[in-house]
C-alpha positions as CSV (number, residue, x, y, z in Angstrom):
1,L,-293.1,5.8,-54.4
2,D,-295.5,6.2,-51.5
3,I,-298.4,7.7,-53.4
4,P,-301.6,6.8,-51.3
5,Q,-304.6,5.5,-53.2
6,H,-306.8,8.3,-51.9
7,I,-304.9,10.6,-54.2
8,H,-306.6,10.9,-57.6
9,I,-304.1,10.1,-60.3
10,N,-304.8,9.5,-64.0
11,V,-302.7,8.1,-66.8
12,G,-301.3,11.1,-68.7
13,D,-300.9,13.3,-65.6
14,S,-297.6,15.2,-65.5
15,V,-295.0,14.6,-62.8
16,F,-293.0,17.5,-61.5
17,T,-290.4,17.9,-58.7
18,S,-292.0,19.2,-55.5
19,G,-289.2,21.4,-54.1
20,Y,-289.3,19.5,-50.8
21,S,-285.7,18.5,-51.3
22,Y,-282.8,20.9,-51.5
23,V,-281.3,18.7,-54.2
24,F,-283.9,19.3,-56.8
25,P,-285.6,22.6,-57.5
26,K,-289.4,22.9,-57.7
27,D,-291.5,22.5,-60.8
28,I,-289.0,20.5,-63.0
29,L,-290.9,18.2,-65.4
30,I,-290.0,14.6,-64.8
31,G,-292.5,13.0,-67.2
32,T,-296.0,11.7,-67.4
33,I,-297.8,8.8,-65.8
34,S,-298.0,5.9,-68.3
35,E,-299.4,3.2,-66.1
36,K,-301.3,3.1,-62.8
37,K,-301.9,-0.1,-60.8
38,E,-303.1,-0.9,-57.3
39,D,-300.3,-2.4,-55.2
40,G,-302.0,-5.5,-53.7
41,K,-299.7,-5.5,-50.7
42,S,-300.3,-2.0,-49.6
43,S,-302.6,1.0,-49.9
44,F,-300.3,2.8,-52.4
45,W,-300.4,3.2,-56.1
46,R,-297.8,1.5,-58.3
47,L,-297.0,3.9,-61.1
48,K,-294.9,3.9,-64.2
49,V,-293.6,7.3,-65.5
50,K,-292.6,8.0,-69.0
51,L,-289.6,10.3,-68.7
52,S,-289.7,13.6,-70.5
53,T,-286.0,13.5,-71.3
54,R,-284.4,10.9,-73.6
55,F,-281.1,10.6,-71.8
56,S,-279.5,8.6,-74.6
57,R,-279.9,11.7,-76.9
58,L,-278.3,14.2,-74.6
59,N,-275.2,15.8,-76.0
60,T,-274.3,18.2,-73.2
61,I,-275.0,18.1,-69.5
62,Y,-274.0,20.5,-66.8
63,L,-273.1,19.4,-63.3
64,V,-273.6,22.0,-60.6
65,K,-271.7,21.7,-57.3
66,N,-273.6,23.0,-54.3
67,I,-270.9,24.7,-52.2
68,Y,-273.3,24.7,-49.3
69,K,-274.0,20.9,-49.3
70,T,-272.0,20.1,-46.2
71,E,-273.7,23.0,-44.3
72,L,-277.2,21.9,-45.5
73,N,-276.5,18.3,-44.5
74,S,-275.4,19.5,-41.1
75,L,-278.5,21.7,-40.6
76,Q,-280.8,18.9,-41.8
77,S,-279.1,16.4,-39.4
78,N,-279.5,18.8,-36.5
79,F,-283.2,19.5,-37.4
80,K,-283.9,15.7,-37.4
81,N,-282.4,15.3,-34.0
82,E,-284.6,17.9,-32.3
């Protein structure tokens, strides 16, 4: 979402997490761009991403609880209000 058309994107480019969120760490491979179209209603790209993980084939997953989530949410809320 929200990828402006002045950004040069090619089919086959890799998509990684940015690290701008405290939820997802930086540099985790999401997948590759499989389709790129202009969104006729805006100046943004409409992209399809082929995921790098086949979720139907996962046998084991780990859930990690962030014990600082409440504090992080509070800090983020306070930051937005200033």
